[in-house]
N, C-alpha and C positions, 0 to 999 in steps of 0.2 A: 891486424893491418893498421899501421900509423897512418894518421892523415897526410903525410907528406908522401908515403908510400901509394896510397889509394890516389893522390892526385897525380903521382908520376904516372901511375896506370891509366887513368883516365885521360890523361892527356894525349895519350896515343889515338883516342878515339872520341874527341870531346863532343860531338854530335850525339853520341849516344848516353851520355851520363843524364841520368833522370832524378830532378829534383823531387823529393819525397813531398807527401803532402805538408803545408805548412802548421798544420795543427798536432804535428807527429814530433816526438823527440825520441829517437830509437838510438841506444847508445852501441849496441853491438849486433851485426848481422851475421848470422852462420848458415850456409848451405850445407845440407847433407846430400850427399850424389852418390850415385852407383854406376859402374860401368855397364851394367845390365840389368833388366828386372828380375824380379822375384827372388832378391836377396835380403829382403825384409828392411828396405830402406825407411819406410813410413813407420815401421815399428820402432827403430833407432830414432826417428826424428821424435816421436812421441813420448818415448822414454826419457831422452835428453832434455826436452822441454818440460815435461812434468817433473823431473829431478832437480832442475833448476827453479822451477816455481816453488819447489818444497824447500828450497833454501831461502826462501823470502824474495827471490825476484820477481820483477814484472814480465811476463812472457806471452809472446804470441807466435802463433804459426801460421805462415801464408803457405798454401797448398799450391804448388807451382806445377804439380803433376796434372794437368787439366785434362787428358785423356784415360786416366786411372786414377781419379781421386778417392783416398780413403780416409784421410784426417777426419772428416767430419762424424763418419760412423765409428772410427776408434774413441772419440770423444763424447759420443752421445747427443751431437747437436744437428743430426742431418734432418730433423724436422723443423729446425729454426729458420729465420730467413733475416739478412741484414736489415737495419733500418735506415732509410735513405733521409739525408738531411740537406740543407743547401750547401754545407762545406764538404759533404761526401757522405760515404756509406759507413755505418758503424758495424763492426763485425760481429758475428754471433759470438757467445760466451757460454763455456761450460759451466757444469756444476761447482766447479771448483774455480773457476775465474781464469780460465785459459781462452784467451781471444783467438778465433779462427776466422780466416777467410779462405773459402773453396769455391770453385764452380759448382759443386754439388748444394751449396746451400743457396744457389740463385735458380736452379732448375726446379721446374714444377714436378718433374718425374727423376729422381736420383737414378734411377736404373736407365734413363734415356743416353744413348750413346752420344758422345762429343765428335762429330765427323767434321774436323776444321784442319784447313791446311796450317802448316808451320807458322807462318806470319801472324796469322789471327791467335793461334796459341800464345806466342810471344807477346803479342799487343795485350792480351788478357793479363798476363803475369805482371806486365808493366802497369796496367791500370789497377791492379790489387796493390802496386806500391805507392802510385800517385793520387788514388781516388777514394782509398780506404783511411779512415779516420783511426789509427791505432793507438792515439794518444800517447802517453808516457811509457815506453817500453825499455826494460834492462837488456833483453835479450829478444830478437826475431829470428826464428828458424824458418828457413825455406826447405820444405820437403819437394826435391827437383825430381823430373822426369828422368828416366834411366838414359844413359848414352851420352853423346857428345852433340845433339843435334841444334835446332833453332832455339829452343828455350835455353838450355844451358849456356849457348853462346850468348844469347841475349841479357840473361842475368849476369852472366861474367862481365860483360862490357858496360851495363847500364845501371846495376844495383851496387853500392859501395859496400861489397863484403869485406868482413873482417877476417875471414877463413871459411875452410870447408871440411868437412868430415866424410871422408869415404868409408862406403859400406862395402864389405865384399863377404863371402862365403868359402869354406875350405877348399873345395874343388881345384884342381892344378888350372883349369880350362880358365876360370876367373882370374887368375894372375895377368894373363896377356890383356885380358879386357880392363882389369884394374889401372895397369899400366899406361893405357889411353887417357883415362881420367887424371892421372898423375900428370901426364906429360901437358895435357891440355890446361891444368891448372898452372902449372910452371910457365908454360908458354905465354899465358896471359898475366903473369905476377900476382896469381890468388895464392894467398898463404894456405897451406895445408896443415891443419891442426893435428891431423892424424887418421888411423884407419881404426875402424871397428870391425872385427869378424863376427859374424851372425850364423847361427845355426850349426856351431863349431862342434857340438856334441849333444848327447841325450843323458840325462839322468834316470838311471833305473828306478821307477817307482817302489820297486820290490825291496833291492837291497843297497841302493843309493850309488850303485857303481857308475863311474862316468864311461859311457860309450862312445866311442869317435865312428860315426858311421860313415863319414866320408874318409876315414884314415888319417894319418898324422897331419896337422895342417903346417903350411909353411908361409901362412901370411907374416907371421912375427918374423919370420927371417928375412922374408922379401920387404918388409918396412925398414928393417936395419939396413939392408941393401941400399934402398932407396933414400935412406937418411930422413925417413919420416917416423914420428912417434906411433908406437902400437899401444891404442887406447884400451884394448881388452877385447874379451870374447863373449857371445852371448850362447846359452844353450837353447836347443829347441824345448820350450816349456809350455807344456798344457795349460798352465796357470793364465800365461800372458794370452794365449789363445781364448780361453774363457772370457778374460776380462775385455778383450778387444771385440768380441762378439756381443757383450753386454754393452759396449760403449763405454766402459769404465778403465780406461787405460790409466787414466792419471791417478788411480787409486792403486795401482801395483805397488805393493809394498817390497819390490823386487829390485835391487840397484847392482846390476852386474857392470855399471859404467862409471865407477867412480874415478879411475883415472881421466876419463873424458871431462867429467865435471871439473876435476881442478885444473884441467888443461884450459876450459872455458873461463874458469874465475881469473885466469892469469890474463885474460886479453883485456887490454884498457879499454876502458869507455872512452868514446869521442870527446875529446876536450881533455883527457887527462894526459901526463906526460908520456911521450912516445917511446916505445921501446924497438930495437931493430928486427927482433923475429918474435914468433910466439913460443913460449917457453914450454919444452916438452912436459908430458904430465910426470909428477913425483911418482917414483918406484915405491912400492909399498912391501914392506915385509913383515914378517911375525917377530914379536919382540923376542922371542927366545932364539930367532937366528940372528940377532944382531948384537945381542950381549948387553948386559945391564948397565953399562956406560955409556950406551951409544943412544940418543934421542930418536924416537921413531917420528918421523915428520907426519904420516898419515896413518891412523889406525881405525879399525873398525871392532866395535865392541858390541856384542851379542848378550841380552840379559832375558832369560826365560821368565815370561811373565803370565800372571792371571789377572787380567783385567789391569789396575795400576799398580800390583804389588808384585814383588818378586816371588815366583812360583817355588814351592817347596820341593817339589819332584821334576826335574830338568825333562824328562822324556814324556811327562803329562802336562806340559804347560799348555796354555791357550796358544801361545806364539812367542816370539821374540822381537824385541823392541832392539832395532840395530842403529847403533849411534855411528857415524863416521866422524873421526876428530883429526884436527891439524894442528900440530904444536898444542895438544892440551885443550883445544877448543871444538865444540862441536859445531861441525859444518853442515850436516845433513843428519835426517833421522827418518827410519822407515819402520815398518812392522811387518814380519814374516809368519804368516800362520803356520801352525804345526800341522804338517799334512798327515800325520798319523804313527802309529806305534810300531816300527819295524825294525828288526836288528840292523844297526848300522846306519840308518838314514840319515838322522838328524846330523851326526858330526861329517858325513859327506856333504850334506846339503849346506851346512854352515861354513865349511871349507869351500866350497864353491862359490859362496858370496863372498869370499875374500876376508872371512872374520879372522881376527888376531887374538881375541878374548873373548871367552864365554864366563858368564857369571851365572849362577844359580842356587839355589837351597840346597839340593843336594843332587847328587849324580852317581850312576851306576860305575863301577869298576872297568866296566869294559868300553863305555862311552869315554872315559877319563884316558883309557889307554890309547884309543883312537886319535883323540885330540893330541895327545903327546907325541904320537907319530907322525903326525901333520904339522908339529911346531906350533900348534895352538895352545895358549897358556888358560888354565882352568882355574876358577875361583869358586869356591863353594862355601856355604855356610852364611851365603848374604840373606837378610831379612829385611822387611819393610816395604817403602815404597819405591818404584823404580826409578823416578825422578830423583830421589835422595841417594839412591845408591850409585847411580850414574855419578852425580856430583862427588860422592864421597870417593869413587874410585878416581876420576880426575885430580881430586886432591891429594892421592898418593896414601889415603888413607883406609882403604878398602883391603884386609888380609883376608886370606883364604883359611877355613878351618879344616879342610881336607874331607870335609863330610861326604860320606859315600853311602848311597842308597843300598842296604842290604838287609833291612829288618822291618820294612812295612809291607802293606799287601801288594806291593807290585814289584816286589824284589825279584820276581821269576822273569820279569822282562825290562826292567828299568836299566840293568847293565848293558842291553844291547842298543840304547839310545844314545 
């Protein structure tokens, strides 16, 4: 949202406009909203914030869901307490440097219910904006309560949002509720960055098959109908549940939201030249689907790794270093652990991650066939350190030897990976 756009929106209700703490410089403010509860809004908020932080941005999360706060638990800071100073409260900080403010880090008992009326809830969120010393942030994410009640209304009117991300799920009933959130944002001149669909499918741990337990989704079609970018979907992933329970969500080496991250990066920081709208996320496609003469704007490259080295056998690697690149430059890096040796699992898993290129020392013919069917390029015969391998690939100097696993001790199962 440009400064002039924001000023125009707030001029309608100048009495509501809140000044931030003078010790803060917050360049972009993103609210994550949902039309109803239970769609995984806090999970999406956490993954977006953690992904932005991994790209080198300074990030904080304001937990505006006062009656259902879950952000402290996700980041493992529920036992910390903010530090009071004369200038304001210092937020708690996670193991990896995420700044967090939530009602749950202020309560003596995190399980005590917050039984407050709407105006008190809204005023608490205001104080998190005015009284907390966030310092210098590139991005602040607001985890909003569901619906269109007092707190969302107060935030939309009072805090200078640069845009919102709407979280939904595949059920048909949700589309009506999402439309209410869309209409509220448009009515109040708040830019909509896009829609994320959570719980879109399940990946079978045995065969890697994608199972749409709610049936075929219409979210992407509705986003197109409403003129809103579709920013991707997240499956029901037990690994995320495990990391959430351990308070380690920012360690999730799982990035289903690359389109959302690209869209975030296009939002101009306050003080930068204005843009009329938030540009939609770039479309990604496998190199094989675009042809050798077209440049791939955004690409994901997965390297089978064993420690810091390229693994000799694709199916038996420790995990995959996944690099997201834009115009040949790395913009994000994650690690995806190898979940095990089951036929067809890894090709389907990497396809679900949006990977365009897979690099390994050797790979079974079965896995190569699956990747080829999915339009994913395969480079085998790679050796040496992972960081040097990705650099060589980006320089256009990494050539495939066509190495196929068929003559080593794992020949019986390598082909299925």
